[in-house]
Every structure is written in structure tokens, then in C-alpha cells.
C-alpha positions, 0 to 999 in steps of 0.5 A: 885619838891618842893620849900623849904622855908628858916626858919632861919632868917638872922639878922644883928645888925645895930647901928645908929649914934647919932640923932640930932632932929629938935627943935619943939616948938609945936609938939615935940612928937607924943603925941602932934601930936595926941592932934593936931588932937583932936583940929581939931576934936573938939570932946574932948579927944580921948582914946582907946574907942572913935571914932576915937581911939588914936590907929587909929590916931597914925596909920594914923600919921605913914602912913603919915610919911611913905608917906612923906618918899616915896617922891622921894629923900626926904632930910630927908629920909637919915639914917646912920648906922654901923655894925660889920661884921664876918670873912668869912661871906658874907651875911648880912641882911639890916636895917628893914626900908631900902627903896630901891633906894639910898645907899652908903657903906664905910669900916670904918676899912680900910677907903675906899668906897666900890662900890655897883654893880648891881646884874648882875655885881656881879654875873659875877665877883663872880659866887660862892662867897662861894669859895672866899678867905677872904680878904679886901672887894672890892665890894658889892651888894644889893640882895632884903633885903640882903647885900652881900660883896666880898671877905668875910671879913678877920676880924671884919670889921666895915661897914657904910651904908648910905641909904633911909628909909621907915619911918617905923622906929624901933621906929614907933612913932619916928618923931624926924627926920622930921621938924615941918612943916612936922609934921603938914602935917602928922596931916592933913592926920590923921585929914582927916582919922579921919573925914572919920571914922566919915562919915564927908566926906566934912571935910575929903576932906578939910583936904585931900586937905590940905595934898596933897597941903602940900605934893606938897609944900614939894616936891618943897621945897626939890627940891630947897634944892637939886638944891642949893647943885648942885650950881643951875645947872640942871643935864640935860634939862630933869631934873624935879624940 
């Protein structure tokens, strides 16, 4: 018995709401972040032929952004997008930077929140979703990188998805959703990697330590923001900060 690997791509068009960027006087773009790394290296202007190259520094900045987004329940990780569904279709691809975990779904056409079920609950209710008649969406489930809705929509309903992104944005050089202090921390990581590529391990360790310390401060600051949203009440005695 052989496994037939699917060849057809499931590609749903998601549209992000208007973006509000943080005001950043020193590091407004990724180019200024690279310049910040150059200043710390003190090796002149970087290019595609220097060591490290600008391409490498950019990759390290992006990795730092993604590691920052990976922090548990990081506030700035949220993204809001919409998609227009097709009548009778129940499978849709999730945004390419969906990071798993938290998600919230709303039917903007019928003005209702759609409950997200576990895969087990969904399968018990809809063992063969293809046999369901079209109608207003009641529930949905996330299966891997797909969103399944039930029953299949009876029209071009518009869904709003709130989710946590990985930081691997559609535009990889987009740092606009990060406060400037977080951009400085990304620069520390890229600087550490740069010194590591130059075999200057003492300076590399210095900036790795700064990155780790900054990441810890980011986690604590984010915890305080979420704590204030809960009226400074812990969910339980076991809640971590």
C-alpha cells in the first residue's frame, strides 16, 4: 500500500487590517538595524562581500524577531486578518505565519463568534463534513495548517481571524509591529552572531548575554501588561509571571 502525497496547494487569501506602526526615531527600518550592527562591529560599512555580509546580518535580525515572537503569549505577536469564503467549501489554508496556539474566529457577515473545537470534538460532530448541507457557520477547527468550518458556508461569508504569528512575516523585513526597544534587542542578537562569524567569541558572548538578559526583561514586561489587563489578579496560585 502506498501513500499518495497531495500535489494541489490549498491557498486562501487573507487580508490584514490596517497596520499601526510604532514610532521609532532611531531604528525605524531594518536598514537602520543593520547600521546599528555595523556601528557595534566597528568594521566599516557592510556589504554583500564583507564578513559578515549584509545578507547574513539581515537573516540574524529576522531570526531574533522570530525568537522574540516565540516568547510565551508575547503581546505584540497578535495579528488580525480577514478572508472571504466560498459557498460549499469547508477547508481553508491558514495564514503562512500562523504560529499555533491562540486563535479566535468571528463571522463578520452574520456578526457572530465562531467556536473553535478540538479536532476530536469536531470529528465526533462531523465525521464526514462533506455530507453536511450549506448554512451559517457554527463551529470550526484547526487541523495542522488548515481551518475547517461547519457547516460549509452558504455564501461568500467574511471571516475575521485573530492569531499569534511566528514573526516570519509575509514581508520578512517588517519590524513595524515591534516597539523600538525590541528592535535594539534584535540588533544585540545579530551583533553576537556577527562577532561569532568573525571568531571573536568573547565579544560574541557579551552580546549573547545582553540578548538573553533583554529577552528575560521582555518576558517580565509582557507579563506585567497581561497582569494589568486581568486587574492584577492571578488566574490561580500556580500562575507564572
